[in-house]
C-alpha positions in Angstrom: 165.3 77.4 84.0 162.6 74.7 83.8 164.1 72.5 86.6 163.9 75.5 88.9 160.1 75.3 88.7 158.7 72.5 90.9 155.6 72.3 88.6 157.7 70.7 85.9 158.7 67.9 88.3 155.1 67.6 89.5 153.8 67.2 85.9 156.3 64.5 85.2 155.5 62.6 88.4 151.7 62.9 88.0 152.0 61.7 84.3 154.0 58.7 85.5 151.3 57.9 88.1 148.6 58.1 85.4 150.6 55.8 83.1 151.1 53.3 85.9 147.5 53.5 87.0 146.2 52.8 83.4 148.8 50.1 82.7 148.9 48.2 86.0 145.6 48.8 87.7 142.1 48.1 86.6 141.0 51.7 86.1 137.8 52.7 84.5 139.3 55.8 82.9 138.9 56.2 79.1 141.6 58.1 77.0 138.9 60.5 75.7 138.0 61.6 79.2 141.7 62.4 79.8 141.8 64.6 76.7 138.6 66.4 77.9 140.1 67.0 81.3 143.3 68.4 79.8 141.5 70.5 77.2 139.0 72.0 79.6 141.6 73.0 82.1 144.1 74.5 79.7 141.4 76.3 77.7 139.8 77.8 80.8 143.2 78.9 82.1 144.2 80.5 78.9 140.9 82.3 78.5 140.7 83.6 82.0 144.4 84.5 82.1 143.9 86.7 79.1 140.5 88.1 80.1 141.0 88.9 83.8 144.3 90.9 83.6 143.0 92.8 80.6 139.9 93.9 82.4 142.0 94.8 85.5 144.4 96.8 83.4 141.5 98.7 81.9 140.1 99.5 85.3 143.5 100.6 86.6 143.8 103.7 84.3 144.7 101.8 81.1 148.0 100.5 82.4 148.9 98.1 79.5 148.5 100.6 76.7 151.2 102.8 78.4 153.7 100.0 78.1 155.7 99.2 75.0 154.1 96.7 72.6 157.0 94.2 72.9 157.0 94.4 76.7 153.2 93.8 76.9 153.5 90.8 74.5 156.4 89.4 76.5 154.6 89.6 79.8 151.4 88.1 78.5 153.2 85.2 76.8 155.2 84.5 79.9 152.2 84.7 82.2 150.2 82.3 80.0 153.1 79.8 79.8 153.7 79.6 83.5 150.0 79.4 84.4 149.4 76.6 81.9 151.7 74.5 84.0 149.5 74.9 87.0 146.5 74.1 84.8 148.2 70.9 83.5 148.8 69.8 87.1 145.1 70.3 87.9 144.1 68.3 84.8 146.4 65.4 85.8 145.0 65.5 89.3 141.5 65.2 88.1 142.5 62.3 85.8 144.1 60.5 88.8 141.2 61.0 91.2 137.9 61.7 89.5 135.9 59.1 87.7 132.9 59.6 85.4 131.3 58.3 82.2 130.3 61.5 80.4 132.3 64.2 78.7 130.3 67.0 80.3 131.1 65.8 83.8 134.8 66.0 83.2 134.5 69.3 81.4 132.5 70.8 84.3 135.1 69.6 86.8 138.0 71.0 84.7 136.4 74.3 83.9 135.2 75.0 87.5 138.5 73.8 89.0 140.4 76.5 87.0 137.7 79.1 87.4 137.8 78.8 91.2 141.3 80.3 91.1 140.0 83.5 89.6 136.6 83.6 91.5 137.7 82.8 95.1 140.6 85.0 96.0 141.7 87.1 98.9 144.6 89.5 98.6 145.6 88.1 95.2 145.7 84.5 96.4 143.2 81.7 95.7 142.3 79.6 98.7 140.7 76.5 97.2 142.8 73.7 95.8 141.7 73.7 92.1 141.6 69.9 91.6 139.8 69.4 94.9 137.3 72.1 94.0 136.7 70.5 90.6 136.1 67.1 92.2 133.6 68.5 94.8 131.8 70.5 92.1 131.4 67.4 89.9 130.1 65.4 92.9 127.6 68.1 93.8 126.4 69.2 90.4 126.2 65.8 88.5 125.0 62.3 89.2 127.9 60.9 87.1 131.0 61.6 89.2 132.6 59.4 91.8 136.0 58.9 93.5 137.6 55.6 94.1 139.9 55.9 97.2 141.0 52.2 96.9 142.1 52.4 93.3 145.8 52.2 94.2 145.4 49.3 96.6 148.0 48.9 99.4 151.0 47.6 97.3 154.2 48.7 99.1 156.0 49.8 95.9 153.3 52.3 95.1 153.7 53.7 98.6 157.5 53.9 98.2 157.0 55.7 94.8 154.7 58.2 96.4 157.0 58.8 99.3 160.1 59.4 97.0 158.4 61.6 94.4 156.3 63.5 97.0 159.5 64.1 99.0 161.2 65.5 95.9 158.4 68.0 95.3 158.0 69.0 98.9 161.8 69.6 99.2 161.5 72.0 96.3 158.5 73.9 97.6 159.3 73.6 101.3 156.0 72.3 102.5 157.0 69.1 104.4 155.4 70.4 107.6 151.9 70.3 106.1 152.1 66.6 105.0 153.8 65.5 108.2 151.3 67.3 110.4 148.3 65.8 108.6 149.7 62.2 108.5 150.8 62.3 112.2 147.5 63.7 113.4 145.4 61.3 111.3 147.5 58.3 112.3 147.1 59.2 116.0 143.4 59.6 115.7 142.9 56.3 113.8 145.3 54.6 116.2 143.3 55.7 119.3 140.1 54.6 117.7 141.7 51.2 116.7 142.9 50.8 120.4 139.5 51.8 121.8 137.7 49.3 119.7 140.2 46.6 120.5 141.0 45.9 116.9 144.3 44.3 115.7 147.0 46.6 114.4 146.6 45.1 110.9 143.4 47.1 110.6 145.3 50.3 111.2 148.1 49.3 108.9 145.6 48.6 106.1 143.9 52.0 106.7 147.1 54.0 106.5 148.8 52.1 103.7 146.4 53.6 101.1 148.0 55.0 98.0 145.2 57.5 97.6 145.8 58.9 101.1 149.5 59.4 100.4 148.7 60.9 97.0 146.4 63.4 98.7 148.8 64.2 101.5 151.8 64.8 99.2 150.4 66.2 96.1 147.0 67.9 96.9 147.2 69.0 100.5 150.5 70.8 99.9 149.6 73.2 97.0 151.8 76.1 98.1 149.7 78.7 96.3 146.4 78.0 98.2 147.5 76.8 101.6 148.5 79.1 104.6 151.8 81.0 104.2 153.2 80.7 107.7 154.5 77.4 109.1 152.4 77.5 112.3 149.3 78.3 110.2 150.0 75.3 107.9 150.4 72.9 110.9 147.1 74.1 112.5 145.4 73.9 109.2 146.6 70.4 108.4 145.7 69.1 111.9 142.2 70.5 111.5 141.8 68.8 108.1 143.0 65.5 109.7 140.5 65.9 112.5 137.6 66.7 110.2 138.6 63.8 107.9 138.5 61.4 110.9 135.0 62.6 111.9 133.5 62.5 108.4 135.0 59.0 107.7 134.1 57.3 111.0 131.0 59.2 112.0 129.4 59.8 108.6 131.1 57.0 106.8 132.2 59.1 103.8 134.8 57.3 101.8 135.8 60.6 100.2 136.2 62.3 103.6 139.7 63.8 102.8 138.3 65.7 99.8 135.3 67.1 101.7 137.5 68.1 104.7 139.9 70.0 102.5 137.0 71.7 100.7 135.3 72.8 103.9 138.5 74.1 105.6 140.1 75.8 102.6 138.6 79.2 103.5 140.3 78.9 106.9 143.5 79.9 105.0 142.2 83.6 104.9 141.9 83.8 108.7 145.2 82.0 109.4 147.1 84.3 107.0 145.6 87.3 108.7 146.8 86.1 112.2 150.2 84.8 111.2 151.6 86.8 108.3 154.4 85.4 106.1 155.6 86.0 102.5 153.4 84.5 99.9 154.8 81.6 97.9 155.8 82.3 94.3 156.5 79.4 91.9 159.4 81.0 90.1 160.8 84.1 91.6 163.3 84.5 88.8 160.4 85.3 86.4 159.4 88.3 88.5 163.1 89.4 88.7 163.2 89.5 84.9 160.2 91.7 84.9 160.6 94.1 87.8 157.3 96.0 87.2 155.2 93.0 86.4 151.6 93.4 87.5 150.5 89.8 86.9 151.0 86.9 89.3 151.4 83.2 88.5 148.8 80.9 89.9 
């Protein structure tokens, strides 16, 4: 049952990356900030998962009171459990990417990351990647947050690890097209720029062999719950993010260009889903089969 849910594999892999980063790289990440990130994400998810469905059920003619007590309790517990997995992934993503010195900064990032799933929705689907939203919110609202794109270096064994683990996750969720479209488009753009400027190919190789870039492409860009549903939409969306990343990085010299590009273009998902319709991704369809009249959705 657990292995059918790709989020379990993702939690294991992200935890492994965090352990490797803390033990083998010179990261400025304190253990107490990790605890704050996890606590803020899980607590916000739990509170909003209980509060929002309750309010909706009251609005919809008091639906929950008409159900049996055991059935209501079973649904709420199952909903909370599955959603906490997504919140744990968001917390680990913040720990891997966001850096700060103060508790409040990490708490703001964690809380707003999860809250964005409930605030910015269209047709029962959130369109911002929660971890990316938390990072951008911390960068905008505080003077204490920063992202270190070069923290993984360019060691080949890190890249191999990201390829293998990312491939495992993408095989489970079926979103290889998104990562490939982004990496191919970004590589072509950087390659053309490199050729135009007459630089050696070592410069391009160094640019592309970034652990942070692969981590973004495999584990953040491919969140199946927030990206477009149809294959053609995902390819267009990923190429657009690669193009905007290229502009922000080389024209405006933003080292965090990939995160800003994903943030700015996330609402494009609504328009693309309207043009090319396709079934919405569900993390664990067997859960819905067990509860045929379930009114909640996993995030």
